[in-house]
PDB file with SEQRES, HELIX, SHEET and CRYST1 records, atoms N, CA, C and O in Angstrom:
SEQRES   1 A   79  MET ASN ASN LEU ASP LYS TYR ASN GLN VAL PHE CYS GLU          
SEQRES   2 A   79  THR PHE SER VAL ASN SER ASP VAL LEU GLY THR ASN PHE          
SEQRES   3 A   79  SER ASN ASP THR ILE GLU ASN TRP ASP SER VAL LEU GLN          
SEQRES   4 A   79  LEU SER LEU VAL THR SER ILE GLU ASP ALA PHE ASP VAL          
SEQRES   5 A   79  MET PHE GLU PRO GLU GLU ILE MET ASP PHE LYS SER TYR          
SEQRES   6 A   79  GLU LYS GLY LYS VAL ILE LEU LEU LYS TYR ASP VAL ILE          
SEQRES   7 A   79  ILE                                                          
HELIX    1 AA1 ASN A    3  PHE A   15  1                                  13    
HELIX    2 AA2 SER A   19  VAL A   21  5                                   3    
HELIX    3 AA3 SER A   36  PHE A   50  1                                  15    
HELIX    4 AA4 PRO A   56  ASP A   61  1                                   6    
HELIX    5 AA5 TYR A   65  LEU A   73  1                                   9    
CRYST1    1.000    1.000    1.000  90.00  90.00  90.00 P 1           1          
ATOM      1  N   MET A   1     119.654  81.493 101.972  1.00  0.00           N  
ATOM      2  CA  MET A   1     119.977  82.894 101.707  1.00  0.00           C  
ATOM      3  C   MET A   1     120.079  83.631 103.047  1.00  0.00           C  
ATOM      4  O   MET A   1     119.157  83.572 103.860  1.00  0.00           O  
ATOM      5  N   ASN A   2     121.188  84.318 103.272  1.00  0.00           N  
ATOM      6  CA  ASN A   2     121.343  85.051 104.520  1.00  0.00           C  
ATOM      7  C   ASN A   2     120.684  86.441 104.435  1.00  0.00           C  
ATOM      8  O   ASN A   2     120.197  86.841 103.378  1.00  0.00           O  
ATOM      9  N   ASN A   3     120.678  87.155 105.543  1.00  0.00           N  
ATOM     10  CA  ASN A   3     119.993  88.452 105.593  1.00  0.00           C  
ATOM     11  C   ASN A   3     120.594  89.467 104.626  1.00  0.00           C  
ATOM     12  O   ASN A   3     119.862  90.237 104.004  1.00  0.00           O  
ATOM     13  N   LEU A   4     121.912  89.476 104.496  1.00  0.00           N  
ATOM     14  CA  LEU A   4     122.543  90.417 103.571  1.00  0.00           C  
ATOM     15  C   LEU A   4     122.119  90.117 102.140  1.00  0.00           C  
ATOM     16  O   LEU A   4     121.829  91.036 101.374  1.00  0.00           O  
ATOM     17  N   ASP A   5     122.080  88.851 101.776  1.00  0.00           N  
ATOM     18  CA  ASP A   5     121.652  88.471 100.429  1.00  0.00           C  
ATOM     19  C   ASP A   5     120.205  88.907 100.175  1.00  0.00           C  
ATOM     20  O   ASP A   5     119.891  89.438  99.110  1.00  0.00           O  
ATOM     21  N   LYS A   6     119.332  88.680 101.154  1.00  0.00           N  
ATOM     22  CA  LYS A   6     117.926  89.085 100.997  1.00  0.00           C  
ATOM     23  C   LYS A   6     117.819  90.604 100.861  1.00  0.00           C  
ATOM     24  O   LYS A   6     117.095  91.113 100.006  1.00  0.00           O  
ATOM     25  N   TYR A   7     118.546  91.309 101.710  1.00  0.00           N  
ATOM     26  CA  TYR A   7     118.532  92.779 101.698  1.00  0.00           C  
ATOM     27  C   TYR A   7     119.011  93.308 100.344  1.00  0.00           C  
ATOM     28  O   TYR A   7     118.375  94.171  99.738  1.00  0.00           O  
ATOM     29  N   ASN A   8     120.136  92.776  99.888  1.00  0.00           N  
ATOM     30  CA  ASN A   8     120.676  93.204  98.597  1.00  0.00           C  
ATOM     31  C   ASN A   8     119.733  92.870  97.451  1.00  0.00           C  
ATOM     32  O   ASN A   8     119.581  93.661  96.520  1.00  0.00           O  
ATOM     33  N   GLN A   9     119.106  91.715  97.513  1.00  0.00           N  
ATOM     34  CA  GLN A   9     118.196  91.310  96.450  1.00  0.00           C  
ATOM     35  C   GLN A   9     117.037  92.294  96.315  1.00  0.00           C  
ATOM     36  O   GLN A   9     116.646  92.645  95.201  1.00  0.00           O  
ATOM     37  N   VAL A  10     116.490  92.739  97.441  1.00  0.00           N  
ATOM     38  CA  VAL A  10     115.397  93.708  97.403  1.00  0.00           C  
ATOM     39  C   VAL A  10     115.862  95.006  96.750  1.00  0.00           C  
ATOM     40  O   VAL A  10     115.163  95.558  95.900  1.00  0.00           O  
ATOM     41  N   PHE A  11     117.031  95.494  97.139  1.00  0.00           N  
ATOM     42  CA  PHE A  11     117.555  96.718  96.533  1.00  0.00           C  
ATOM     43  C   PHE A  11     117.794  96.539  95.041  1.00  0.00           C  
ATOM     44  O   PHE A  11     117.441  97.409  94.246  1.00  0.00           O  
ATOM     45  N   CYS A  12     118.387  95.420  94.659  1.00  0.00           N  
ATOM     46  CA  CYS A  12     118.676  95.157  93.240  1.00  0.00           C  
ATOM     47  C   CYS A  12     117.405  95.099  92.414  1.00  0.00           C  
ATOM     48  O   CYS A  12     117.344  95.651  91.316  1.00  0.00           O  
ATOM     49  N   GLU A  13     116.391  94.432  92.941  1.00  0.00           N  
ATOM     50  CA  GLU A  13     115.125  94.325  92.211  1.00  0.00           C  
ATOM     51  C   GLU A  13     114.389  95.665  92.164  1.00  0.00           C  
ATOM     52  O   GLU A  13     113.815  96.020  91.134  1.00  0.00           O  
ATOM     53  N   THR A  14     114.402  96.403  93.263  1.00  0.00           N  
ATOM     54  CA  THR A  14     113.681  97.667  93.320  1.00  0.00           C  
ATOM     55  C   THR A  14     114.299  98.709  92.388  1.00  0.00           C  
ATOM     56  O   THR A  14     113.586  99.429  91.689  1.00  0.00           O  
ATOM     57  N   PHE A  15     115.629  98.781  92.386  1.00  0.00           N  
ATOM     58  CA  PHE A  15     116.312  99.823  91.621  1.00  0.00           C  
ATOM     59  C   PHE A  15     116.906  99.335  90.307  1.00  0.00           C  
ATOM     60  O   PHE A  15     117.526 100.113  89.583  1.00  0.00           O  
ATOM     61  N   SER A  16     116.726  98.058  89.993  1.00  0.00           N  
ATOM     62  CA  SER A  16     117.269  97.453  88.765  1.00  0.00           C  
ATOM     63  C   SER A  16     118.769  97.709  88.643  1.00  0.00           C  
ATOM     64  O   SER A  16     119.245  98.235  87.637  1.00  0.00           O  
ATOM     65  N   VAL A  17     119.500  97.327  89.687  1.00  0.00           N  
ATOM     66  CA  VAL A  17     120.948  97.488  89.702  1.00  0.00           C  
ATOM     67  C   VAL A  17     121.605  96.173  90.098  1.00  0.00           C  
ATOM     68  O   VAL A  17     120.946  95.260  90.596  1.00  0.00           O  
ATOM     69  N   ASN A  18     122.909  96.090  89.872  1.00  0.00           N  
ATOM     70  CA  ASN A  18     123.692  94.953  90.341  1.00  0.00           C  
ATOM     71  C   ASN A  18     124.151  95.222  91.766  1.00  0.00           C  
ATOM     72  O   ASN A  18     124.300  96.378  92.165  1.00  0.00           O  
ATOM     73  N   SER A  19     124.375  94.171  92.527  1.00  0.00           N  
ATOM     74  CA  SER A  19     124.734  94.332  93.928  1.00  0.00           C  
ATOM     75  C   SER A  19     126.075  95.025  94.126  1.00  0.00           C  
ATOM     76  O   SER A  19     126.339  95.541  95.211  1.00  0.00           O  
ATOM     77  N   ASP A  20     126.926  95.051  93.106  1.00  0.00           N  
ATOM     78  CA  ASP A  20     128.233  95.687  93.272  1.00  0.00           C  
ATOM     79  C   ASP A  20     128.143  97.210  93.424  1.00  0.00           C  
ATOM     80  O   ASP A  20     129.125  97.838  93.822  1.00  0.00           O  
ATOM     81  N   VAL A  21     127.001  97.813  93.119  1.00  0.00           N  
ATOM     82  CA  VAL A  21     126.851  99.263  93.295  1.00  0.00           C  
ATOM     83  C   VAL A  21     126.286  99.625  94.667  1.00  0.00           C  
ATOM     84  O   VAL A  21     126.249 100.800  95.032  1.00  0.00           O  
ATOM     85  N   LEU A  22     125.850  98.634  95.418  1.00  0.00           N  
ATOM     86  CA  LEU A  22     125.273  98.892  96.732  1.00  0.00           C  
ATOM     87  C   LEU A  22     126.375  99.182  97.744  1.00  0.00           C  
ATOM     88  O   LEU A  22     127.448  98.580  97.703  1.00  0.00           O  
ATOM     89  N   GLY A  23     126.093 100.113  98.651  1.00  0.00           N  
ATOM     90  CA  GLY A  23     127.066 100.447  99.679  1.00  0.00           C  
ATOM     91  C   GLY A  23     126.774 101.789 100.294  1.00  0.00           C  
ATOM     92  O   GLY A  23     125.658 102.298 100.198  1.00  0.00           O  
ATOM     93  N   THR A  24     127.774 102.361 100.924  1.00  0.00           N  
ATOM     94  CA  THR A  24     127.582 103.596 101.687  1.00  0.00           C  
ATOM     95  C   THR A  24     127.146 104.772 100.829  1.00  0.00           C  
ATOM     96  O   THR A  24     126.531 105.706 101.342  1.00  0.00           O  
ATOM     97  N   ASN A  25     127.447 104.750  99.544  1.00  0.00           N  
ATOM     98  CA  ASN A  25     127.070 105.865  98.675  1.00  0.00           C  
ATOM     99  C   ASN A  25     125.729 105.666  97.974  1.00  0.00           C  
ATOM    100  O   ASN A  25     125.344 106.480  97.134  1.00  0.00           O  
ATOM    101  N   PHE A  26     125.022 104.603  98.307  1.00  0.00           N  
ATOM    102  CA  PHE A  26     123.734 104.321  97.654  1.00  0.00           C  
ATOM    103  C   PHE A  26     122.626 104.948  98.499  1.00  0.00           C  
ATOM    104  O   PHE A  26     122.226 104.399  99.526  1.00  0.00           O  
ATOM    105  N   SER A  27     122.135 106.110  98.049  1.00  0.00           N  
ATOM    106  CA  SER A  27     121.113 106.835  98.815  1.00  0.00           C  
ATOM    107  C   SER A  27     120.232 107.649  97.874  1.00  0.00           C  
ATOM    108  O   SER A  27     120.478 107.720  96.669  1.00  0.00           O  
ATOM    109  N   ASN A  28     119.206 108.257  98.448  1.00  0.00           N  
ATOM    110  CA  ASN A  28     118.313 109.079  97.636  1.00  0.00           C  
ATOM    111  C   ASN A  28     119.026 110.318  97.103  1.00  0.00           C  
ATOM    112  O   ASN A  28     118.535 110.955  96.171  1.00  0.00           O  
ATOM    113  N   ASP A  29     120.166 110.669  97.673  1.00  0.00           N  
ATOM    114  CA  ASP A  29     120.940 111.813  97.170  1.00  0.00           C  
ATOM    115  C   ASP A  29     121.797 111.452  95.965  1.00  0.00           C  
ATOM    116  O   ASP A  29     122.145 112.326  95.170  1.00  0.00           O  
ATOM    117  N   THR A  30     122.143 110.177  95.820  1.00  0.00           N  
ATOM    118  CA  THR A  30     123.056 109.768  94.753  1.00  0.00           C  
ATOM    119  C   THR A  30     122.381 108.958  93.643  1.00  0.00           C  
ATOM    120  O   THR A  30     122.940 108.812  92.556  1.00  0.00           O  
ATOM    121  N   ILE A  31     121.198 108.439  93.909  1.00  0.00           N  
ATOM    122  CA  ILE A  31     120.485 107.623  92.915  1.00  0.00           C  
ATOM    123  C   ILE A  31     119.374 108.468  92.292  1.00  0.00           C  
ATOM    124  O   ILE A  31     118.407 108.842  92.957  1.00  0.00           O  
ATOM    125  N   GLU A  32     119.534 108.751  91.026  1.00  0.00           N  
ATOM    126  CA  GLU A  32     118.646 109.691  90.342  1.00  0.00           C  
ATOM    127  C   GLU A  32     117.177 109.285  90.377  1.00  0.00           C  
ATOM    128  O   GLU A  32     116.305 110.137  90.551  1.00  0.00           O  
ATOM    129  N   ASN A  33     116.895 107.992  90.214  1.00  0.00           N  
ATOM    130  CA  ASN A  33     115.490 107.579  90.136  1.00  0.00           C  
ATOM    131  C   ASN A  33     114.889 107.205  91.497  1.00  0.00           C  
ATOM    132  O   ASN A  33     113.776 106.684  91.549  1.00  0.00           O  
ATOM    133  N   TRP A  34     115.609 107.462  92.603  1.00  0.00           N  
ATOM    134  CA  TRP A  34     115.085 107.180  93.943  1.00  0.00           C  
ATOM    135  C   TRP A  34     114.081 108.273  94.288  1.00  0.00           C  
ATOM    136  O   TRP A  34     114.457 109.364  94.717  1.00  0.00           O  
ATOM    137  N   ASP A  35     112.812 107.969  94.098  1.00  0.00           N  
ATOM    138  CA  ASP A  35     111.755 108.929  94.412  1.00  0.00           C  
ATOM    139  C   ASP A  35     110.834 108.322  95.461  1.00  0.00           C  
ATOM    140  O   ASP A  35     111.084 107.219  95.946  1.00  0.00           O  
ATOM    141  N   SER A  36     109.780 109.031  95.810  1.00  0.00           N  
ATOM    142  CA  SER A  36     108.884 108.565  96.877  1.00  0.00           C  
ATOM    143  C   SER A  36     108.195 107.251  96.513  1.00  0.00           C  
ATOM    144  O   SER A  36     107.952 106.420  97.389  1.00  0.00           O  
ATOM    145  N   VAL A  37     107.883 107.057  95.261  1.00  0.00           N  
ATOM    146  CA  VAL A  37     107.223 105.826  94.830  1.00  0.00           C  
ATOM    147  C   VAL A  37     108.171 104.625  94.997  1.00  0.00           C  
ATOM    148  O   VAL A  37     107.782 103.581  95.521  1.00  0.00           O  
ATOM    149  N   LEU A  38     109.403 104.795  94.546  1.00  0.00           N  
ATOM    150  CA  LEU A  38     110.375 103.712  94.700  1.00  0.00           C  
ATOM    151  C   LEU A  38     110.703 103.472  96.169  1.00  0.00           C  
ATOM    152  O   LEU A  38     110.929 102.334  96.580  1.00  0.00           O  
ATOM    153  N   GLN A  39     110.730 104.530  96.952  1.00  0.00           N  
ATOM    154  CA  GLN A  39     111.013 104.372  98.376  1.00  0.00           C  
ATOM    155  C   GLN A  39     109.926 103.537  99.046  1.00  0.00           C  
ATOM    156  O   GLN A  39     110.235 102.654  99.847  1.00  0.00           O  
ATOM    157  N   LEU A  40     108.677 103.797  98.736  1.00  0.00           N  
ATOM    158  CA  LEU A  40     107.584 103.001  99.312  1.00  0.00           C  
ATOM    159  C   LEU A  40     107.640 101.558  98.842  1.00  0.00           C  
ATOM    160  O   LEU A  40     107.375 100.636  99.614  1.00  0.00           O  
ATOM    161  N   SER A  41     107.983 101.365  97.585  1.00  0.00           N  
ATOM    162  CA  SER A  41     108.131 100.009  97.059  1.00  0.00           C  
ATOM    163  C   SER A  41     109.265  99.283  97.776  1.00  0.00           C  
ATOM    164  O   SER A  41     109.128  98.114  98.139  1.00  0.00           O  
ATOM    165  N   LEU A  42     110.381  99.975  97.978  1.00  0.00           N  
ATOM    166  CA  LEU A  42     111.517  99.413  98.685  1.00  0.00           C  
ATOM    167  C   LEU A  42     111.136  99.017 100.107  1.00  0.00           C  
ATOM    168  O   LEU A  42     111.422  97.903 100.546  1.00  0.00           O  
ATOM    169  N   VAL A  43     110.496  99.926 100.818  1.00  0.00           N  
ATOM    170  CA  VAL A  43     110.113  99.682 102.202  1.00  0.00           C  
ATOM    171  C   VAL A  43     109.161  98.495 102.299  1.00  0.00           C  
ATOM    172  O   VAL A  43     109.328  97.632 103.162  1.00  0.00           O  
ATOM    173  N   THR A  44     108.180  98.448 101.434  1.00  0.00           N  
ATOM    174  CA  THR A  44     107.218  97.345 101.434  1.00  0.00           C  
ATOM    175  C   THR A  44     107.918  96.010 101.184  1.00  0.00           C  
ATOM    176  O   THR A  44     107.628  95.013 101.844  1.00  0.00           O  
ATOM    177  N   SER A  45     108.835  96.004 100.233  1.00  0.00           N  
ATOM    178  CA  SER A  45     109.562  94.766  99.925  1.00  0.00           C  
ATOM    179  C   SER A  45     110.463  94.341 101.079  1.00  0.00           C  
ATOM    180  O   SER A  45     110.582  93.151 101.371  1.00  0.00           O  
ATOM    181  N   ILE A  46     111.096  95.310 101.737  1.00  0.00           N  
ATOM    182  CA  ILE A  46     111.948  95.006 102.896  1.00  0.00           C  
ATOM    183  C   ILE A  46     111.088  94.460 104.040  1.00  0.00           C  
ATOM    184  O   ILE A  46     111.458  93.481 104.688  1.00  0.00           O  
ATOM    185  N   GLU A  47     109.949  95.092 104.280  1.00  0.00           N  
ATOM    186  CA  GLU A  47     109.041  94.615 105.328  1.00  0.00           C  
ATOM    187  C   GLU A  47     108.612  93.182 105.054  1.00  0.00           C  
ATOM    188  O   GLU A  47     108.600  92.350 105.961  1.00  0.00           O  
ATOM    189  N   ASP A  48     108.261  92.893 103.813  1.00  0.00           N  
ATOM    190  CA  ASP A  48     107.837  91.538 103.445  1.00  0.00           C  
ATOM    191  C   ASP A  48     108.985  90.537 103.598  1.00  0.00           C  
ATOM    192  O   ASP A  48     108.788  89.441 104.121  1.00  0.00           O  
ATOM    193  N   ALA A  49     110.169  90.909 103.148  1.00  0.00           N  
ATOM    194  CA  ALA A  49     111.314  89.998 103.172  1.00  0.00           C  
ATOM    195  C   ALA A  49     111.718  89.624 104.592  1.00  0.00           C  
ATOM    196  O   ALA A  49     112.164  88.505 104.843  1.00  0.00           O  
ATOM    197  N   PHE A  50     111.558  90.576 105.529  1.00  0.00           N  
ATOM    198  CA  PHE A  50     112.021  90.335 106.893  1.00  0.00           C  
ATOM    199  C   PHE A  50     110.883  90.233 107.907  1.00  0.00           C  
ATOM    200  O   PHE A  50     111.126  90.163 109.112  1.00  0.00           O  
ATOM    201  N   ASP A  51     109.654  90.227 107.423  1.00  0.00           N  
ATOM    202  CA  ASP A  51     108.474  90.075 108.268  1.00  0.00           C  
ATOM    203  C   ASP A  51     108.469  91.086 109.419  1.00  0.00           C  
ATOM    204  O   ASP A  51     108.330  90.728 110.589  1.00  0.00           O  
ATOM    205  N   VAL A  52     108.626  92.354 109.048  1.00  0.00           N  
ATOM    206  CA  VAL A  52     108.579  93.455 110.020  1.00  0.00           C  
ATOM    207  C   VAL A  52     107.592  94.504 109.523  1.00  0.00           C  
ATOM    208  O   VAL A  52     107.168  94.474 108.368  1.00  0.00           O  
ATOM    209  N   MET A  53     107.235  95.425 110.400  1.00  0.00           N  
ATOM    210  CA  MET A  53     106.359  96.535 110.030  1.00  0.00           C  
ATOM    211  C   MET A  53     106.980  97.805 110.591  1.00  0.00           C  
ATOM    212  O   MET A  53     107.049  97.995 111.806  1.00  0.00           O  
ATOM    213  N   PHE A  54     107.433  98.677 109.684  1.00  0.00           N  
ATOM    214  CA  PHE A  54     108.102  99.903 110.099  1.00  0.00           C  
ATOM    215  C   PHE A  54     107.119 100.957 110.577  1.00  0.00           C  
ATOM    216  O   PHE A  54     105.963 100.992 110.154  1.00  0.00           O  
ATOM    217  N   GLU A  55     107.599 101.810 111.462  1.00  0.00           N  
ATOM    218  CA  GLU A  55     106.843 102.976 111.900  1.00  0.00           C  
ATOM    219  C   GLU A  55     106.925 104.038 110.801  1.00  0.00           C  
ATOM    220  O   GLU A  55     107.883 104.048 110.028  1.00  0.00           O  
ATOM    221  N   PRO A  56     105.932 104.933 110.721  1.00  0.00           N  
ATOM    222  CA  PRO A  56     105.952 105.978 109.684  1.00  0.00           C  
ATOM    223  C   PRO A  56     107.249 106.790 109.665  1.00  0.00           C  
ATOM    224  O   PRO A  56     107.744 107.141 108.594  1.00  0.00           O  
ATOM    225  N   GLU A  57     107.802 107.090 110.849  1.00  0.00           N  
ATOM    226  CA  GLU A  57     109.041 107.870 110.894  1.00  0.00           C  
ATOM    227  C   GLU A  57     110.198 107.093 110.260  1.00  0.00           C  
ATOM    228  O   GLU A  57     111.061 107.675 109.602  1.00  0.00           O  
ATOM    229  N   GLU A  58     110.205 105.781 110.465  1.00  0.00           N  
ATOM    230  CA  GLU A  58     111.260 104.957 109.899  1.00  0.00           C  
ATOM    231  C   GLU A  58     111.137 104.890 108.384  1.00  0.00           C  
ATOM    232  O   GLU A  58     112.143 104.885 107.674  1.00  0.00           O  
ATOM    233  N   ILE A  59     109.924 104.839 107.897  1.00  0.00           N  
ATOM    234  CA  ILE A  59     109.700 104.822 106.450  1.00  0.00           C  
ATOM    235  C   ILE A  59     110.229 106.114 105.833  1.00  0.00           C  
ATOM    236  O   ILE A  59     110.883 106.091 104.791  1.00  0.00           O  
ATOM    237  N   MET A  60     109.945 107.226 106.477  1.00  0.00           N  
ATOM    238  CA  MET A  60     110.414 108.521 105.979  1.00  0.00           C  
ATOM    239  C   MET A  60     111.941 108.627 106.045  1.00  0.00           C  
ATOM    240  O   MET A  60     112.560 109.303 105.223  1.00  0.00           O  
ATOM    241  N   ASP A  61     112.536 107.959 107.021  1.00  0.00           N  
ATOM    242  CA  ASP A  61     113.977 108.043 107.255  1.00  0.00           C  
ATOM    243  C   ASP A  61     114.778 107.026 106.439  1.00  0.00           C  
ATOM    244  O   ASP A  61     116.007 107.098 106.399  1.00  0.00           O  
ATOM    245  N   PHE A  62     114.101 106.088 105.795  1.00  0.00           N  
ATOM    246  CA  PHE A  62     114.758 105.018 105.036  1.00  0.00           C  
ATOM    247  C   PHE A  62     115.190 105.592 103.691  1.00  0.00           C  
ATOM    248  O   PHE A  62     114.532 105.374 102.674  1.00  0.00           O  
ATOM    249  N   LYS A  63     116.297 106.326 103.693  1.00  0.00           N  
ATOM    250  CA  LYS A  63     116.722 107.035 102.488  1.00  0.00           C  
ATOM    251  C   LYS A  63     118.102 106.635 102.009  1.00  0.00           C  
ATOM    252  O   LYS A  63     118.703 107.319 101.180  1.00  0.00           O  
ATOM    253  N   SER A  64     118.609 105.519 102.536  1.00  0.00           N  
ATOM    254  CA  SER A  64     119.889 105.023 102.046  1.00  0.00           C  
ATOM    255  C   SER A  64     120.029 103.540 102.362  1.00  0.00           C  
ATOM    256  O   SER A  64     119.330 102.992 103.215  1.00  0.00           O  
ATOM    257  N   TYR A  65     120.941 102.920 101.657  1.00  0.00           N  
ATOM    258  CA  TYR A  65     121.258 101.505 101.862  1.00  0.00           C  
ATOM    259  C   TYR A  65     121.699 101.266 103.303  1.00  0.00           C  
ATOM    260  O   TYR A  65     121.250 100.317 103.946  1.00  0.00           O  
ATOM    261  N   GLU A  66     122.571 102.123 103.803  1.00  0.00           N  
ATOM    262  CA  GLU A  66     123.092 101.963 105.161  1.00  0.00           C  
ATOM    263  C   GLU A  66     122.032 102.263 106.222  1.00  0.00           C  
ATOM    264  O   GLU A  66     121.971 101.574 107.240  1.00  0.00           O  
ATOM    265  N   LYS A  67     121.203 103.274 105.998  1.00  0.00           N  
ATOM    266  CA  LYS A  67     120.171 103.627 106.979  1.00  0.00           C  
ATOM    267  C   LYS A  67     119.175 102.484 107.141  1.00  0.00           C  
ATOM    268  O   LYS A  67     118.679 102.245 108.242  1.00  0.00           O  
ATOM    269  N   GLY A  68     118.884 101.785 106.066  1.00  0.00           N  
ATOM    270  CA  GLY A  68     117.986 100.639 106.147  1.00  0.00           C  
ATOM    271  C   GLY A  68     118.508  99.564 107.080  1.00  0.00           C  
ATOM    272  O   GLY A  68     117.735  98.939 107.806  1.00  0.00           O  
ATOM    273  N   LYS A  69     119.813  99.346 107.065  1.00  0.00           N  
ATOM    274  CA  LYS A  69     120.420  98.366 107.963  1.00  0.00           C  
ATOM    275  C   LYS A  69     120.222  98.782 109.420  1.00  0.00           C  
ATOM    276  O   LYS A  69     119.921  97.950 110.275  1.00  0.00           O  
ATOM    277  N   VAL A  70     120.393 100.071 109.691  1.00  0.00           N  
ATOM    278  CA  VAL A  70     120.233 100.588 111.051  1.00  0.00           C  
ATOM    279  C   VAL A  70     118.790 100.418 111.518  1.00  0.00           C  
ATOM    280  O   VAL A  70     118.541 100.014 112.654  1.00  0.00           O  
ATOM    281  N   ILE A  71     117.849 100.726 110.640  1.00  0.00           N  
ATOM    282  CA  ILE A  71     116.432 100.598 110.986  1.00  0.00           C  
ATOM    283  C   ILE A  71     116.089  99.130 111.260  1.00  0.00           C  
ATOM    284  O   ILE A  71     115.391  98.827 112.228  1.00  0.00           O  
ATOM    285  N   LEU A  72     116.570  98.229 110.420  1.00  0.00           N  
ATOM    286  CA  LEU A  72     116.281  96.800 110.614  1.00  0.00           C  
ATOM    287  C   LEU A  72     116.866  96.270 111.917  1.00  0.00           C  
ATOM    288  O   LEU A  72     116.312  95.352 112.522  1.00  0.00           O  
ATOM    289  N   LEU A  73     117.974  96.839 112.344  1.00  0.00           N  
ATOM    290  CA  LEU A  73     118.593  96.399 113.588  1.00  0.00           C  
ATOM    291  C   LEU A  73     117.653  96.611 114.775  1.00  0.00           C  
ATOM    292  O   LEU A  73     117.704  95.856 115.746  1.00  0.00           O  
ATOM    293  N   LYS A  74     116.792  97.636 114.705  1.00  0.00           N  
ATOM    294  CA  LYS A  74     115.806  97.876 115.757  1.00  0.00           C  
ATOM    295  C   LYS A  74     114.835  96.713 115.884  1.00  0.00           C  
ATOM    296  O   LYS A  74     114.217  96.523 116.931  1.00  0.00           O  
ATOM    297  N   TYR A  75     114.702  95.939 114.817  1.00  0.00           N  
ATOM    298  CA  TYR A  75     113.795  94.791 114.788  1.00  0.00           C  
ATOM    299  C   TYR A  75     114.562  93.480 114.934  1.00  0.00           C  
ATOM    300  O   TYR A  75     114.058  92.409 114.596  1.00  0.00           O  
ATOM    301  N   ASP A  76     115.781  93.580 115.440  1.00  0.00           N  
ATOM    302  CA  ASP A  76     116.655  92.421 115.647  1.00  0.00           C  
ATOM    303  C   ASP A  76     117.001  91.682 114.364  1.00  0.00           C  
ATOM    304  O   ASP A  76     117.264  90.479 114.379  1.00  0.00           O  
ATOM    305  N   VAL A  77     116.998  92.416 113.248  1.00  0.00           N  
ATOM    306  CA  VAL A  77     117.442  91.852 111.976  1.00  0.00           C  
ATOM    307  C   VAL A  77     118.859  92.359 111.733  1.00  0.00           C  
ATOM    308  O   VAL A  77     119.077  93.552 111.521  1.00  0.00           O  
ATOM    309  N   ILE A  78     119.806  91.449 111.766  1.00  0.00           N  
ATOM    310  CA  ILE A  78     121.212  91.815 111.577  1.00  0.00           C  
ATOM    311  C   ILE A  78     121.611  91.556 110.137  1.00  0.00           C  
ATOM    312  O   ILE A  78     121.503  90.435 109.640  1.00  0.00           O  
ATOM    313  N   ILE A  79     122.070  92.597 109.479  1.00  0.00           N  
ATOM    314  CA  ILE A  79     122.477  92.500 108.076  1.00  0.00           C  
ATOM    315  C   ILE A  79     123.991  92.344 108.028  1.00  0.00           C  
ATOM    316  O   ILE A  79     124.567  92.243 106.945  1.00  0.00           O  
TER     317      ILE A  79                                                      
END                                                                             
């Protein structure tokens, strides 16, 4: 499984969606059930999947599918 597959799998499991809905428009502004609880669950699952530990500011800023990719890049994880 490559990094994109792992990344998508976490989003699909966290939000109970199919991968075809993931993309630039998938964010806390467009997903009705994206709340603080789901965001923490998402972040924890991403950290576990890629063996990283985000800074508090990054956790607060992880509010979209695309932003998560940018944050992971800081940890040399290429999606």
